[in-house]
Biotite code that builds the C-alpha atoms (Angstrom):
import biotite.structure as struc

atoms = struc.array([
    struc.Atom([36.074, -95.808, 86.309], chain_id="A", res_id=1, res_name="MET", atom_name="CA", element="C"),
    struc.Atom([38.095, -93.590, 83.969], chain_id="A", res_id=2, res_name="ILE", atom_name="CA", element="C"),
    struc.Atom([41.797, -92.845, 84.463], chain_id="A", res_id=3, res_name="ILE", atom_name="CA", element="C"),
    struc.Atom([42.940, -89.569, 82.852], chain_id="A", res_id=4, res_name="LYS", atom_name="CA", element="C"),
    struc.Atom([46.641, -88.809, 82.500], chain_id="A", res_id=5, res_name="ILE", atom_name="CA", element="C"),
    struc.Atom([47.878, -86.043, 80.195], chain_id="A", res_id=6, res_name="ILE", atom_name="CA", element="C"),
    struc.Atom([45.616, -86.480, 77.147], chain_id="A", res_id=7, res_name="ASP", atom_name="CA", element="C"),
    struc.Atom([45.141, -90.225, 77.594], chain_id="A", res_id=8, res_name="ILE", atom_name="CA", element="C"),
    struc.Atom([42.046, -91.930, 79.015], chain_id="A", res_id=9, res_name="GLU", atom_name="CA", element="C"),
    struc.Atom([41.617, -95.562, 79.972], chain_id="A", res_id=10, res_name="LYS", atom_name="CA", element="C"),
    struc.Atom([38.741, -97.409, 81.612], chain_id="A", res_id=11, res_name="GLU", atom_name="CA", element="C"),
    struc.Atom([39.092, -99.876, 84.476], chain_id="A", res_id=12, res_name="PHE", atom_name="CA", element="C"),
    struc.Atom([36.582, -101.943, 86.418], chain_id="A", res_id=13, res_name="LYS", atom_name="CA", element="C"),
    struc.Atom([35.640, -100.882, 89.940], chain_id="A", res_id=14, res_name="ASN", atom_name="CA", element="C"),
    struc.Atom([37.118, -103.988, 91.517], chain_id="A", res_id=15, res_name="LYS", atom_name="CA", element="C"),
    struc.Atom([39.844, -104.379, 94.130], chain_id="A", res_id=16, res_name="GLU", atom_name="CA", element="C"),
    struc.Atom([41.653, -106.811, 91.833], chain_id="A", res_id=17, res_name="SER", atom_name="CA", element="C"),
    struc.Atom([42.095, -103.949, 89.335], chain_id="A", res_id=18, res_name="GLU", atom_name="CA", element="C"),
    struc.Atom([44.165, -101.781, 91.684], chain_id="A", res_id=19, res_name="ILE", atom_name="CA", element="C"),
    struc.Atom([47.574, -103.313, 90.812], chain_id="A", res_id=20, res_name="PRO", atom_name="CA", element="C"),
    struc.Atom([46.721, -102.962, 87.110], chain_id="A", res_id=21, res_name="LYS", atom_name="CA", element="C"),
    struc.Atom([45.823, -99.287, 87.617], chain_id="A", res_id=22, res_name="ILE", atom_name="CA", element="C"),
    struc.Atom([49.131, -98.497, 89.317], chain_id="A", res_id=23, res_name="PHE", atom_name="CA", element="C"),
    struc.Atom([51.083, -100.463, 86.705], chain_id="A", res_id=24, res_name="ASP", atom_name="CA", element="C"),
    struc.Atom([49.350, -98.465, 83.972], chain_id="A", res_id=25, res_name="TYR", atom_name="CA", element="C"),
    struc.Atom([50.037, -95.113, 85.678], chain_id="A", res_id=26, res_name="ILE", atom_name="CA", element="C"),
    struc.Atom([53.697, -96.013, 86.283], chain_id="A", res_id=27, res_name="ASN", atom_name="CA", element="C"),
    struc.Atom([54.085, -97.117, 82.676], chain_id="A", res_id=28, res_name="GLN", atom_name="CA", element="C"),
    struc.Atom([52.831, -93.765, 81.323], chain_id="A", res_id=29, res_name="ILE", atom_name="CA", element="C"),
    struc.Atom([54.933, -91.805, 83.816], chain_id="A", res_id=30, res_name="ILE", atom_name="CA", element="C"),
    struc.Atom([58.092, -93.713, 82.874], chain_id="A", res_id=31, res_name="ASN", atom_name="CA", element="C"),
    struc.Atom([57.429, -93.439, 79.150], chain_id="A", res_id=32, res_name="GLU", atom_name="CA", element="C"),
    struc.Atom([56.822, -89.685, 79.308], chain_id="A", res_id=33, res_name="LYS", atom_name="CA", element="C"),
    struc.Atom([59.623, -89.009, 81.845], chain_id="A", res_id=34, res_name="ASN", atom_name="CA", element="C"),
    struc.Atom([57.249, -87.167, 84.174], chain_id="A", res_id=35, res_name="ILE", atom_name="CA", element="C"),
    struc.Atom([56.466, -87.359, 87.892], chain_id="A", res_id=36, res_name="PHE", atom_name="CA", element="C"),
    struc.Atom([53.290, -87.985, 89.863], chain_id="A", res_id=37, res_name="LEU", atom_name="CA", element="C"),
    struc.Atom([52.216, -84.937, 91.848], chain_id="A", res_id=38, res_name="LYS", atom_name="CA", element="C"),
    struc.Atom([48.743, -85.955, 93.029], chain_id="A", res_id=39, res_name="SER", atom_name="CA", element="C"),
    struc.Atom([45.517, -87.657, 92.015], chain_id="A", res_id=40, res_name="MET", atom_name="CA", element="C"),
    struc.Atom([42.184, -85.905, 91.717], chain_id="A", res_id=41, res_name="GLU", atom_name="CA", element="C"),
    struc.Atom([39.575, -88.543, 92.504], chain_id="A", res_id=42, res_name="ILE", atom_name="CA", element="C"),
    struc.Atom([36.027, -87.414, 91.792], chain_id="A", res_id=43, res_name="ASP", atom_name="CA", element="C"),
    struc.Atom([37.031, -83.830, 92.516], chain_id="A", res_id=44, res_name="GLY", atom_name="CA", element="C"),
    struc.Atom([39.055, -84.583, 95.675], chain_id="A", res_id=45, res_name="ILE", atom_name="CA", element="C"),
    struc.Atom([42.824, -84.076, 95.379], chain_id="A", res_id=46, res_name="GLU", atom_name="CA", element="C"),
    struc.Atom([44.912, -86.762, 97.100], chain_id="A", res_id=47, res_name="ILE", atom_name="CA", element="C"),
    struc.Atom([48.676, -86.403, 97.635], chain_id="A", res_id=48, res_name="TYR", atom_name="CA", element="C"),
    struc.Atom([49.565, -89.712, 99.292], chain_id="A", res_id=49, res_name="ASP", atom_name="CA", element="C"),
    struc.Atom([48.191, -93.027, 100.590], chain_id="A", res_id=50, res_name="ASN", atom_name="CA", element="C"),
    struc.Atom([46.675, -93.665, 97.161], chain_id="A", res_id=51, res_name="PHE", atom_name="CA", element="C"),
    struc.Atom([46.374, -97.416, 97.592], chain_id="A", res_id=52, res_name="TYR", atom_name="CA", element="C"),
    struc.Atom([44.477, -97.102, 100.871], chain_id="A", res_id=53, res_name="GLU", atom_name="CA", element="C"),
    struc.Atom([42.121, -94.530, 99.324], chain_id="A", res_id=54, res_name="TYR", atom_name="CA", element="C"),
    struc.Atom([41.443, -96.869, 96.403], chain_id="A", res_id=55, res_name="PHE", atom_name="CA", element="C"),
    struc.Atom([40.640, -99.729, 98.759], chain_id="A", res_id=56, res_name="LEU", atom_name="CA", element="C"),
    struc.Atom([38.207, -97.563, 100.724], chain_id="A", res_id=57, res_name="ASP", atom_name="CA", element="C"),
    struc.Atom([36.437, -95.947, 97.755], chain_id="A", res_id=58, res_name="LYS", atom_name="CA", element="C"),
    struc.Atom([36.917, -98.488, 94.969], chain_id="A", res_id=59, res_name="MET", atom_name="CA", element="C"),
    struc.Atom([33.263, -99.265, 94.299], chain_id="A", res_id=60, res_name="GLU", atom_name="CA", element="C"),
    struc.Atom([32.209, -95.609, 93.977], chain_id="A", res_id=61, res_name="SER", atom_name="CA", element="C"),
    struc.Atom([35.112, -94.013, 92.079], chain_id="A", res_id=62, res_name="ILE", atom_name="CA", element="C"),
    struc.Atom([34.141, -92.545, 88.697], chain_id="A", res_id=63, res_name="ASN", atom_name="CA", element="C"),
    struc.Atom([37.011, -90.393, 87.431], chain_id="A", res_id=64, res_name="ILE", atom_name="CA", element="C"),
    struc.Atom([40.676, -90.274, 88.456], chain_id="A", res_id=65, res_name="ILE", atom_name="CA", element="C"),
    struc.Atom([42.715, -87.456, 86.969], chain_id="A", res_id=66, res_name="GLU", atom_name="CA", element="C"),
    struc.Atom([46.463, -87.913, 87.401], chain_id="A", res_id=67, res_name="ILE", atom_name="CA", element="C"),
    struc.Atom([48.256, -84.641, 88.151], chain_id="A", res_id=68, res_name="LYS", atom_name="CA", element="C"),
    struc.Atom([51.805, -84.754, 86.839], chain_id="A", res_id=69, res_name="ILE", atom_name="CA", element="C"),
    struc.Atom([54.841, -82.491, 86.766], chain_id="A", res_id=70, res_name="GLN", atom_name="CA", element="C"),
    struc.Atom([58.171, -82.352, 84.998], chain_id="A", res_id=71, res_name="THR", atom_name="CA", element="C"),
    struc.Atom([61.476, -82.827, 86.786], chain_id="A", res_id=72, res_name="LEU", atom_name="CA", element="C"),
    struc.Atom([62.071, -79.065, 86.668], chain_id="A", res_id=73, res_name="ASN", atom_name="CA", element="C"),
    struc.Atom([58.686, -78.420, 88.267], chain_id="A", res_id=74, res_name="GLN", atom_name="CA", element="C"),
    struc.Atom([59.348, -81.057, 90.917], chain_id="A", res_id=75, res_name="LEU", atom_name="CA", element="C"),
    struc.Atom([62.692, -79.486, 91.826], chain_id="A", res_id=76, res_name="ILE", atom_name="CA", element="C"),
    struc.Atom([61.152, -75.996, 91.905], chain_id="A", res_id=77, res_name="ASP", atom_name="CA", element="C"),
    struc.Atom([58.464, -77.226, 94.308], chain_id="A", res_id=78, res_name="ASP", atom_name="CA", element="C"),
    struc.Atom([60.991, -78.942, 96.573], chain_id="A", res_id=79, res_name="VAL", atom_name="CA", element="C"),
    struc.Atom([63.164, -75.814, 96.699], chain_id="A", res_id=80, res_name="ILE", atom_name="CA", element="C"),
    struc.Atom([60.180, -73.656, 97.584], chain_id="A", res_id=81, res_name="TYR", atom_name="CA", element="C"),
    struc.Atom([58.916, -76.096, 100.222], chain_id="A", res_id=82, res_name="ASP", atom_name="CA", element="C"),
    struc.Atom([62.414, -76.216, 101.735], chain_id="A", res_id=83, res_name="SER", atom_name="CA", element="C"),
    struc.Atom([62.581, -72.418, 101.858], chain_id="A", res_id=84, res_name="TRP", atom_name="CA", element="C"),
    struc.Atom([59.137, -72.251, 103.453], chain_id="A", res_id=85, res_name="GLU", atom_name="CA", element="C"),
    struc.Atom([60.126, -74.762, 106.136], chain_id="A", res_id=86, res_name="TYR", atom_name="CA", element="C"),
    struc.Atom([63.432, -73.019, 106.932], chain_id="A", res_id=87, res_name="ILE", atom_name="CA", element="C"),
    struc.Atom([61.751, -69.613, 107.308], chain_id="A", res_id=88, res_name="VAL", atom_name="CA", element="C"),
    struc.Atom([59.170, -71.022, 109.715], chain_id="A", res_id=89, res_name="LYS", atom_name="CA", element="C"),
    struc.Atom([61.825, -72.931, 111.675], chain_id="A", res_id=90, res_name="ALA", atom_name="CA", element="C"),
    struc.Atom([64.022, -69.901, 112.458], chain_id="A", res_id=91, res_name="ILE", atom_name="CA", element="C"),
    struc.Atom([61.679, -68.421, 115.128], chain_id="A", res_id=92, res_name="PRO", atom_name="CA", element="C"),
    struc.Atom([61.376, -71.916, 116.636], chain_id="A", res_id=93, res_name="LEU", atom_name="CA", element="C"),
    struc.Atom([65.166, -72.228, 116.890], chain_id="A", res_id=94, res_name="ILE", atom_name="CA", element="C"),
    struc.Atom([65.404, -68.831, 118.578], chain_id="A", res_id=95, res_name="GLU", atom_name="CA", element="C"),
    struc.Atom([62.688, -69.787, 121.055], chain_id="A", res_id=96, res_name="ARG", atom_name="CA", element="C"),
    struc.Atom([64.263, -73.183, 121.792], chain_id="A", res_id=97, res_name="LEU", atom_name="CA", element="C"),
    struc.Atom([67.656, -71.579, 122.376], chain_id="A", res_id=98, res_name="SER", atom_name="CA", element="C"),
    struc.Atom([66.207, -69.403, 125.125], chain_id="A", res_id=99, res_name="VAL", atom_name="CA", element="C"),
    struc.Atom([64.209, -72.286, 126.573], chain_id="A", res_id=100, res_name="SER", atom_name="CA", element="C"),
    struc.Atom([67.157, -74.688, 126.842], chain_id="A", res_id=101, res_name="PHE", atom_name="CA", element="C"),
    struc.Atom([69.391, -72.077, 128.467], chain_id="A", res_id=102, res_name="LYS", atom_name="CA", element="C"),
    struc.Atom([66.748, -71.530, 131.153], chain_id="A", res_id=103, res_name="LYS", atom_name="CA", element="C"),
    struc.Atom([64.471, -74.447, 131.926], chain_id="A", res_id=104, res_name="ASN", atom_name="CA", element="C"),
    struc.Atom([63.413, -76.645, 128.977], chain_id="A", res_id=105, res_name="PRO", atom_name="CA", element="C"),
    struc.Atom([59.995, -78.217, 129.253], chain_id="A", res_id=106, res_name="THR", atom_name="CA", element="C"),
    struc.Atom([58.744, -81.486, 127.830], chain_id="A", res_id=107, res_name="GLU", atom_name="CA", element="C"),
    struc.Atom([57.356, -79.475, 124.925], chain_id="A", res_id=108, res_name="LYS", atom_name="CA", element="C"),
    struc.Atom([60.820, -78.012, 124.307], chain_id="A", res_id=109, res_name="SER", atom_name="CA", element="C"),
    struc.Atom([62.264, -81.503, 123.910], chain_id="A", res_id=110, res_name="TRP", atom_name="CA", element="C"),
    struc.Atom([59.406, -82.497, 121.600], chain_id="A", res_id=111, res_name="GLN", atom_name="CA", element="C"),
    struc.Atom([59.946, -79.418, 119.445], chain_id="A", res_id=112, res_name="GLU", atom_name="CA", element="C"),
    struc.Atom([63.672, -80.138, 119.332], chain_id="A", res_id=113, res_name="LEU", atom_name="CA", element="C"),
    struc.Atom([62.851, -83.617, 118.017], chain_id="A", res_id=114, res_name="GLY", atom_name="CA", element="C"),
    struc.Atom([60.579, -82.090, 115.384], chain_id="A", res_id=115, res_name="ASN", atom_name="CA", element="C"),
    struc.Atom([63.385, -79.722, 114.392], chain_id="A", res_id=116, res_name="LEU", atom_name="CA", element="C"),
    struc.Atom([65.727, -82.632, 113.773], chain_id="A", res_id=117, res_name="PHE", atom_name="CA", element="C"),
    struc.Atom([63.067, -84.376, 111.702], chain_id="A", res_id=118, res_name="SER", atom_name="CA", element="C"),
    struc.Atom([62.861, -81.224, 109.598], chain_id="A", res_id=119, res_name="GLY", atom_name="CA", element="C"),
    struc.Atom([66.644, -81.083, 109.215], chain_id="A", res_id=120, res_name="ILE", atom_name="CA", element="C"),
    struc.Atom([66.682, -84.727, 108.094], chain_id="A", res_id=121, res_name="GLU", atom_name="CA", element="C"),
    struc.Atom([64.003, -83.921, 105.508], chain_id="A", res_id=122, res_name="TRP", atom_name="CA", element="C"),
    struc.Atom([65.987, -80.928, 104.197], chain_id="A", res_id=123, res_name="ILE", atom_name="CA", element="C"),
    struc.Atom([69.142, -83.029, 103.857], chain_id="A", res_id=124, res_name="LEU", atom_name="CA", element="C"),
    struc.Atom([67.236, -85.859, 102.174], chain_id="A", res_id=125, res_name="GLU", atom_name="CA", element="C"),
    struc.Atom([65.626, -83.575, 99.584], chain_id="A", res_id=126, res_name="THR", atom_name="CA", element="C"),
    struc.Atom([69.022, -82.016, 98.864], chain_id="A", res_id=127, res_name="TYR", atom_name="CA", element="C"),
    struc.Atom([70.566, -85.463, 98.266], chain_id="A", res_id=128, res_name="ARG", atom_name="CA", element="C"),
    struc.Atom([67.696, -86.472, 95.999], chain_id="A", res_id=129, res_name="ASN", atom_name="CA", element="C"),
    struc.Atom([68.136, -83.380, 93.828], chain_id="A", res_id=130, res_name="ILE", atom_name="CA", element="C"),
    struc.Atom([71.933, -83.271, 93.860], chain_id="A", res_id=131, res_name="ASP", atom_name="CA", element="C"),
    struc.Atom([72.183, -86.743, 92.310], chain_id="A", res_id=132, res_name="GLN", atom_name="CA", element="C"),
    struc.Atom([71.140, -85.554, 88.834], chain_id="A", res_id=133, res_name="TYR", atom_name="CA", element="C"),
    struc.Atom([74.086, -85.242, 86.450], chain_id="A", res_id=134, res_name="LYS", atom_name="CA", element="C"),
    struc.Atom([72.465, -82.406, 84.493], chain_id="A", res_id=135, res_name="ASN", atom_name="CA", element="C"),
    struc.Atom([71.623, -80.443, 87.634], chain_id="A", res_id=136, res_name="LEU", atom_name="CA", element="C"),
    struc.Atom([73.032, -77.217, 86.168], chain_id="A", res_id=137, res_name="SER", atom_name="CA", element="C"),
    struc.Atom([70.164, -77.356, 83.657], chain_id="A", res_id=138, res_name="GLU", atom_name="CA", element="C"),
    struc.Atom([67.518, -78.139, 86.276], chain_id="A", res_id=139, res_name="LEU", atom_name="CA", element="C"),
    struc.Atom([68.000, -75.635, 89.098], chain_id="A", res_id=140, res_name="VAL", atom_name="CA", element="C"),
    struc.Atom([67.282, -71.921, 88.557], chain_id="A", res_id=141, res_name="PRO", atom_name="CA", element="C"),
    struc.Atom([70.826, -70.882, 89.509], chain_id="A", res_id=142, res_name="ASN", atom_name="CA", element="C"),
    struc.Atom([73.568, -73.501, 89.711], chain_id="A", res_id=143, res_name="TYR", atom_name="CA", element="C"),
    struc.Atom([76.027, -71.133, 91.402], chain_id="A", res_id=144, res_name="TYR", atom_name="CA", element="C"),
    struc.Atom([73.563, -70.347, 94.211], chain_id="A", res_id=145, res_name="ILE", atom_name="CA", element="C"),
    struc.Atom([72.669, -74.045, 94.461], chain_id="A", res_id=146, res_name="TRP", atom_name="CA", element="C"),
    struc.Atom([76.322, -74.871, 95.168], chain_id="A", res_id=147, res_name="ASN", atom_name="CA", element="C"),
    struc.Atom([76.410, -72.165, 97.832], chain_id="A", res_id=148, res_name="GLU", atom_name="CA", element="C"),
    struc.Atom([73.298, -73.770, 99.325], chain_id="A", res_id=149, res_name="TYR", atom_name="CA", element="C"),
    struc.Atom([75.057, -77.159, 99.330], chain_id="A", res_id=150, res_name="VAL", atom_name="CA", element="C"),
    struc.Atom([78.030, -75.652, 101.204], chain_id="A", res_id=151, res_name="VAL", atom_name="CA", element="C"),
    struc.Atom([75.713, -74.391, 103.950], chain_id="A", res_id=152, res_name="GLU", atom_name="CA", element="C"),
    struc.Atom([74.024, -77.783, 104.215], chain_id="A", res_id=153, res_name="LEU", atom_name="CA", element="C"),
    struc.Atom([77.416, -79.467, 104.585], chain_id="A", res_id=154, res_name="GLU", atom_name="CA", element="C"),
    struc.Atom([78.189, -77.072, 107.441], chain_id="A", res_id=155, res_name="LYS", atom_name="CA", element="C"),
    struc.Atom([74.862, -78.030, 108.990], chain_id="A", res_id=156, res_name="LEU", atom_name="CA", element="C"),
    struc.Atom([75.740, -81.738, 108.724], chain_id="A", res_id=157, res_name="LYS", atom_name="CA", element="C"),
    struc.Atom([79.098, -81.102, 110.379], chain_id="A", res_id=158, res_name="GLN", atom_name="CA", element="C"),
    struc.Atom([77.422, -79.349, 113.306], chain_id="A", res_id=159, res_name="ALA", atom_name="CA", element="C"),
    struc.Atom([75.063, -82.248, 114.055], chain_id="A", res_id=160, res_name="LEU", atom_name="CA", element="C"),
    struc.Atom([77.381, -84.820, 115.755], chain_id="A", res_id=161, res_name="PRO", atom_name="CA", element="C"),
    struc.Atom([78.417, -82.445, 118.567], chain_id="A", res_id=162, res_name="ASP", atom_name="CA", element="C"),
    struc.Atom([74.790, -81.377, 118.859], chain_id="A", res_id=163, res_name="PHE", atom_name="CA", element="C"),
    struc.Atom([73.661, -84.988, 119.251], chain_id="A", res_id=164, res_name="PHE", atom_name="CA", element="C"),
    struc.Atom([76.310, -85.512, 121.916], chain_id="A", res_id=165, res_name="GLU", atom_name="CA", element="C"),
    struc.Atom([75.038, -82.490, 123.859], chain_id="A", res_id=166, res_name="ALA", atom_name="CA", element="C"),
    struc.Atom([71.509, -83.881, 123.633], chain_id="A", res_id=167, res_name="ILE", atom_name="CA", element="C"),
    struc.Atom([72.590, -87.357, 124.777], chain_id="A", res_id=168, res_name="ASN", atom_name="CA", element="C"),
    struc.Atom([74.368, -85.748, 127.727], chain_id="A", res_id=169, res_name="ASN", atom_name="CA", element="C"),
    struc.Atom([71.315, -83.544, 128.367], chain_id="A", res_id=170, res_name="LYS", atom_name="CA", element="C"),
    struc.Atom([73.653, -80.549, 128.478], chain_id="A", res_id=171, res_name="ASP", atom_name="CA", element="C"),
    struc.Atom([70.873, -78.001, 128.064], chain_id="A", res_id=172, res_name="THR", atom_name="CA", element="C"),
    struc.Atom([73.163, -74.958, 128.197], chain_id="A", res_id=173, res_name="ILE", atom_name="CA", element="C"),
    struc.Atom([75.295, -76.332, 125.370], chain_id="A", res_id=174, res_name="LEU", atom_name="CA", element="C"),
    struc.Atom([72.162, -77.231, 123.392], chain_id="A", res_id=175, res_name="ILE", atom_name="CA", element="C"),
    struc.Atom([70.970, -73.640, 123.718], chain_id="A", res_id=176, res_name="GLY", atom_name="CA", element="C"),
    struc.Atom([74.373, -72.301, 122.665], chain_id="A", res_id=177, res_name="ASP", atom_name="CA", element="C"),
    struc.Atom([74.581, -74.548, 119.604], chain_id="A", res_id=178, res_name="VAL", atom_name="CA", element="C"),
    struc.Atom([71.071, -73.542, 118.581], chain_id="A", res_id=179, res_name="LEU", atom_name="CA", element="C"),
    struc.Atom([71.905, -69.859, 118.927], chain_id="A", res_id=180, res_name="GLU", atom_name="CA", element="C"),
    struc.Atom([75.449, -69.700, 117.564], chain_id="A", res_id=181, res_name="TYR", atom_name="CA", element="C"),
    struc.Atom([75.567, -72.549, 115.025], chain_id="A", res_id=182, res_name="GLU", atom_name="CA", element="C"),
    struc.Atom([72.156, -73.790, 113.894], chain_id="A", res_id=183, res_name="ILE", atom_name="CA", element="C"),
    struc.Atom([70.347, -70.458, 113.727], chain_id="A", res_id=184, res_name="ASN", atom_name="CA", element="C"),
    struc.Atom([73.032, -68.637, 111.653], chain_id="A", res_id=185, res_name="PRO", atom_name="CA", element="C"),
    struc.Atom([73.127, -71.594, 109.257], chain_id="A", res_id=186, res_name="LEU", atom_name="CA", element="C"),
    struc.Atom([69.344, -71.539, 108.883], chain_id="A", res_id=187, res_name="PHE", atom_name="CA", element="C"),
    struc.Atom([69.500, -67.793, 108.196], chain_id="A", res_id=188, res_name="GLU", atom_name="CA", element="C"),
    struc.Atom([72.102, -68.353, 105.482], chain_id="A", res_id=189, res_name="SER", atom_name="CA", element="C"),
    struc.Atom([70.216, -71.332, 104.022], chain_id="A", res_id=190, res_name="ILE", atom_name="CA", element="C"),
    struc.Atom([67.055, -69.234, 103.922], chain_id="A", res_id=191, res_name="SER", atom_name="CA", element="C"),
    struc.Atom([68.918, -66.555, 101.966], chain_id="A", res_id=192, res_name="GLU", atom_name="CA", element="C"),
    struc.Atom([70.165, -69.089, 99.380], chain_id="A", res_id=193, res_name="LYS", atom_name="CA", element="C"),
    struc.Atom([66.759, -70.739, 98.985], chain_id="A", res_id=194, res_name="LEU", atom_name="CA", element="C"),
    struc.Atom([65.103, -67.328, 98.660], chain_id="A", res_id=195, res_name="ASN", atom_name="CA", element="C"),
    struc.Atom([67.257, -66.698, 95.589], chain_id="A", res_id=196, res_name="LYS", atom_name="CA", element="C"),
    struc.Atom([66.561, -70.175, 94.179], chain_id="A", res_id=197, res_name="LEU", atom_name="CA", element="C"),
    struc.Atom([62.813, -70.289, 94.743], chain_id="A", res_id=198, res_name="ALA", atom_name="CA", element="C"),
    struc.Atom([60.825, -69.350, 91.649], chain_id="A", res_id=199, res_name="LYS", atom_name="CA", element="C"),
    struc.Atom([57.581, -68.644, 93.481], chain_id="A", res_id=200, res_name="LYS", atom_name="CA", element="C"),
    struc.Atom([56.909, -65.182, 94.843], chain_id="A", res_id=201, res_name="ASP", atom_name="CA", element="C"),
    struc.Atom([58.743, -65.440, 98.160], chain_id="A", res_id=202, res_name="VAL", atom_name="CA", element="C"),
    struc.Atom([58.838, -61.676, 98.485], chain_id="A", res_id=203, res_name="ASN", atom_name="CA", element="C"),
    struc.Atom([55.066, -61.575, 98.926], chain_id="A", res_id=204, res_name="ASN", atom_name="CA", element="C"),
    struc.Atom([55.386, -64.402, 101.446], chain_id="A", res_id=205, res_name="GLN", atom_name="CA", element="C"),
    struc.Atom([57.976, -62.401, 103.383], chain_id="A", res_id=206, res_name="ASN", atom_name="CA", element="C"),
    struc.Atom([55.678, -59.380, 103.381], chain_id="A", res_id=207, res_name="ALA", atom_name="CA", element="C"),
    struc.Atom([52.963, -61.445, 104.954], chain_id="A", res_id=208, res_name="ASN", atom_name="CA", element="C"),
])
């Protein structure tokens, strides 16, 4: 098989024992060039995760692996856009859950609430991963707006402990109130900040 990364090509044998060598080689190039792995195109099929398992399953038949890479700036731009996209889609869910918990929440309501918290954890994790870079002012499209975004996320973090307590107590009225009066306004504000940060055409997305 042939591994292609940037303008470099290297041949490996189609053997399971070669897999560690392949990943070592890819990681070496990525570290040397200060780039990031985005995906792998394996014989025309683009794979975004579970690379090792895919290699194990298809090892004998793989011909060409093209490594799709991105710079740190591109990675941050993608994360910002994905965060904006998630927040926008979550706002109608929050509004619906607020009504549901004030009336008679169903099992699905509780499941969706759990999914919402998973999404919030993901948003906070991606923020922490980006905010660690010392030269962040050079990496984000607008450092001033980014700091405003961080302020809103900190408010979101501060709202979570009382929210968790309401959930543990199964106080459905309070859950609905927190969703309506705390979480939803914060998501609206976060959406506004991310809209300004996102480099992709979010205006067309809003129109749709």
